N, C-alpha and C positions, 0 to 999 in steps of 0.2 A: 317712435317707436325703439324706442331705446331697448337695447341689449341689456338685460337683469345678469344675474348670476347664480350659477347653479353652486351650493355649498354641499360639500358630501362628510359626513364624518367615516372614519376609519379607525381601527383600532391603536389607540394611541396618539392617533395622527387627527388634525383638523386640519382639511384643506378647502381653504376659502375662493371659490372660482370666480373672483371677481369682487365680493363682499369684504367690507373692511372687520375684522376680527381684532379685538383689543391685544390679545395674546400674542401675534405674529407680527413682524415687521419684515417688509421684503429684503431680499438681498438685492447687491448691486445687477445681476444679472435676472433678477426677477423672479427666483427661486426659493422658496420658502420650505426653512427646515425647523423641525421642532426637535425638543425634548422631553421625556417625560413629565418633568414639570411645567413646561410649556415656554421654555427659552428658546428664543430664535437661534439659530446655527448659520449665519451666512453662507452662502455657497455649497450647503449641503441638501441636496435634491429629494424631498420624502416620496415614499413610495405610493403607488397611485392605488387605489383599493379597487375592488373587482368591482363595486358600483358605479364608480367613476367611470372605469374604461368601458362599461356597457352602456352607460349612459352616452358618453362621448361618440362611441360605435353606431348607438340608432340615431344619433341626431347628423352624423356622417351620411350614414345610408338613407335617413329623410332628406336631407340637400342633394344625393347623387337621384333619389328617385324621383322628386319633386322635380327636377331638370330634365332627365330623361323622359319623363311620361310628356310633361308639355311640350319636349322638342319633337316628340314622336309623333304628336297633335299638330303642329305646327307644320312637320314635313309632309303628313298624309295632305293636308289641305294645300299645300302650295302644288303636291305631284297630282292630285286627281282632282281634273277638270271639274267635275259633277261639283265640289267643295267650292269653287270660286264663284260663290252668291250667297246672300242672305240663307240662314242665319250663322254661316260656318263663318264670315266675317267678323260676327259678336265673338263665337267660339275662339278664333285667331288672335283677338286681342287680348282676351281673358289668358290664354296661353303664351304671348307675348309677355305681360306683365309678371304672369307666373315664372317664367323661364328667367326674368331678369331678377327677380325675388331669388331664386333659386343660386343664379350664376354671383350674383353682385352684392347680396344683404345678407344671406342666411352664414357663408361662409366668414366673412368680418363679423358678424356677431358672435359664432361660434369662438373665434380668436380672442374677441372681447370677454367673453365668457369663460376663459382658462389662461385668462391674464393674469399675475398674481394683483390681489388688493382692486381687480376690474380696472386697470389702468389702460389707457390708450397711449399705446408706444407709437403710432405711425404718424404721427405730427397732425397739426391743425387742417393744411389743406384737405388730405384723405378723409378726416373725419367729417367736415363739409360734406366732401361727395358721397360717402359712405350715408350719412343722415338724409341728405336729399334724397339718394337712390329709394333708401328705404321708406321714407314717406310716400314717394312717388311712385312707387311700383305697387305694395301695400295698398294704395288709395284708389291705385286705376284696378288693380285686381276686382277692389269692392265695388265698384261702380260698374265693372264690365257684367259682374253678376246680377247688379240692377238693369241693367240695359237687356239682359238675355231674359230677364224675368217680364220687363215690359213688352219684349218684342212678342213673347210667349201669349201674353195678355191680348194683346191686338189680334195675334192671329187667330186664338180660340173666341175671343167677342167679337171682333170687327171682320172676319174672314172674306166679306164680299167687299167693304170700302178699302180692305189693308191689301191692295193690289202688290205683285210683285214690284213695279218702281215707287209706289208708296214706301214699302219696307226697304227697299235699298236704300231711298233717302234717308230715312228712318234710323237705320242703323249707321248711315255713314256720318249722320248729325251726333248719334249718341255716342258714337267714337270717338270725334272731335271733341266733344265737352266732354269725357270722360278725361283724357290726357290734358286737356287745359285745365281743367278744375283739379287735378292732380298735380298738375305742375305750379299751380299759384299756391297751392298749401304747401306745397315742399320747399318753392322758393322764396316766399315770404319771407322769413328768418333775415335771408340774407340780402333779397331787396328793400326792406321796410326797415330794418335794423329791429326785428320784433326776437329780443332774446339771443343768447349766444349759445352755439351747441358745443363748443370746445372752452374745457376750462384747464387752462395751462399749471394753474398749481396743484391741482388735485390732479392733475393728468386724466379728466373723463370727459369722454363724448355721448352727448345724449341728446334727445331733441329739445328743443328749448323748453324751459319750465317758466316763461311767463303766464302769469294765468289766461290773461287776455288770449293769447295763442294757444293755450291749452283747450279753451272754450272754443275758438275758431276753427282748429284743427280736427277736433274729435268731432264736433259737429258735421262740417264738412267732409269727413272722411270716413264717419260710420255709421253716426245717428242719423242725417239727412237720406242715404242710401237704404238704412235699415227699415226708416219710415216706409219709403218709396215700395221696397221688396213686400212688405207687412199688405200694404195696403193693397197690392197688386193681387198680390196670392188670396186674399181675402176675396176680392172681386173677381177671379178666374174660378176660386170652390163656389160661389154664389152661382156664376154663369153655367160652369159645367151641373152643378146640382141642378138647376131651372131646367137646362136643355134637355139633360138624360132623363130628367125625371117626367117632363113633359111628352117626352117620345113613346116611354113606355106602354101606356096603355089609352085608347079611346074606347067607350062602349056604347051600343045601339043594342036595342032590343030586338029580340027574334025568337021564333017559337019553335026552333028544335036544336039539337045537339049534332054538331057535323064539324069535322075538323077537316081542313083543308091547308095544305104546308107547299109554301113558296121554295122558291131556289133558296141557296142560302144567300144568307145577308138581306133579304127581302123580307116585305111584311109578312107576317103569319096570321091567319083569320082563324080565332079560335071561338066555335059556338058552343056556348055552356047551357044546360038546362039546370036553372036553380029555381027557387019561389018564382021568380020573375027571370024570363028566356033572357038571355043578353047575349050579343055578339063583341069579341074583343080585338082589336087589332093590336099585335105586339110585334115585336122587331125578335128574329127567331135567332139573330145575333147582331152585334154592334157594327155599323156598317166600318168602312176602313177611315171615313175622315173621324168618327165618332172615337176610335180607338185610336187614333193618330192623336187628337186633342187630349185623350187620356193620360196617354204617355207623358204628352207633354206637361200635362197639369200635376202628375207625379215629379216627371225629372224636376219641374220650379219648385216645387215643395221641399224635396229633398236636399236642392241644391240651398233652398233659403235657410233651413232647419240647419244644415253644417255649418254654414256661414255665421249664422245668430250662436250657437255652440261654439263656434273656434275664436271670436273675436270680440264676444260682448263682456266676456272677463277681462282682457287687456285693457278694452277701452273705457270701461267704467273705472278701472283703476288710473288710468293716465288722466282722466278727466276730473277725477276726484282728490287726488293726491295733489297737486299745484295750489287748488282752491282751498285746502283744508290744511297746507303746510305741512303734510306728514307724508308718511311713506310705507309701503307695504315691506315684509320681510324679504331680502333677495333671492330666497328661494322660488316664495309666490309668482315674482316678478317675471323671473325666470318661466316658470310654469305657464304662466298667462301669455308671454311672449313666443315661444315656441308653438302653444297653442295656435295661436291666431297666422304664425309662418305656415305652420301644416293645412289651413284652408287651401295653400296653392297646390299642395299633392292631393286634395280630394276633389278639388274642380274636375280636372279633367277625367278622373275617375265615375264621377257623375253623369257628364253631359256625354261621355261616350257609351255609359253601359246601357244607354238606353236609347242610341241610335244604333239600328242594325247596319248600316253604311259607314261608319266607321271601322267594326269589327272585319267587316268584308274587306275593307281597304287596307285595314292592318295586316290581314292573312296575305293580299294580293300583294303588298310591298315587301313582304318577308319571302314569299314566294320568288318573286323575281329577282331577288338578290342571291338566291340558291343557284 
């Protein structure tokens, strides 16, 4: 999950944030200057365009918002006793991975974006640490989304067999497997010599471009969980459609037209006179469990949709580039990378927006602080 580079054009100045421009050469201090003819002036700092400042400001705000929002979710889960159970442990695992993305991965990625010629000036050891955390945290975040989808699927389709004890064990196993698989993918280049992240000659720090590792890492970190979540949501949709459709109406013949209403959320009998008199039993309103299952299905659908939109451009590029020995323009690599990072910002927004308990807990937490 290599940090690419933003290339910004200003009036009379081309500011390559990480990409290699033939008409520019870095100064000893890493600052690039230019003349109208394109000659480099070492030591002279070029002015930043308004667009550059705006982009950097937005990225800094994205990092801060991602960190603070996920930290708020973690604090809420830790302080509210009712959240010390499934499925909130899965939400907490996702928040931990997203907090680490915001705290350890995104800031160094931004530093790499802003460096002249996209050079890594922080040394080989820190490069390995950064790349390892990048792959570890992003992969864990993706697999946690798959774990939440699986938990919702079993809750909706097997609510009788999927007891609280079974759910607790399944969630603990999914969390352990998520972090173990993420660690294996992240540390494989270091443990097995599967390519090199740091290039001292070019001062580059990036995920190993070994083709076999590219296939292994992209499949394990994205394409496999993508297949899981798509299959799960398809099964959730089919199960929900079958269950809700089956309960809609049952028809029996009767000779008159009468309407009898029961209490709210109970069965309603409607006697209808047509060519053939019938009686229809239908729900005056969805039961509490049906409403809960519908919200869960909608939440999982939105979570999966945002996850796919955020990460699929980046992982398509990561898989294709090493195999065909080609490369995207740096500006597109940067857009795809930060679009993927933004998924860590959207995750807590989605799964708290569909749970009123979180909103109440947030209000209670802030009211206590006052």
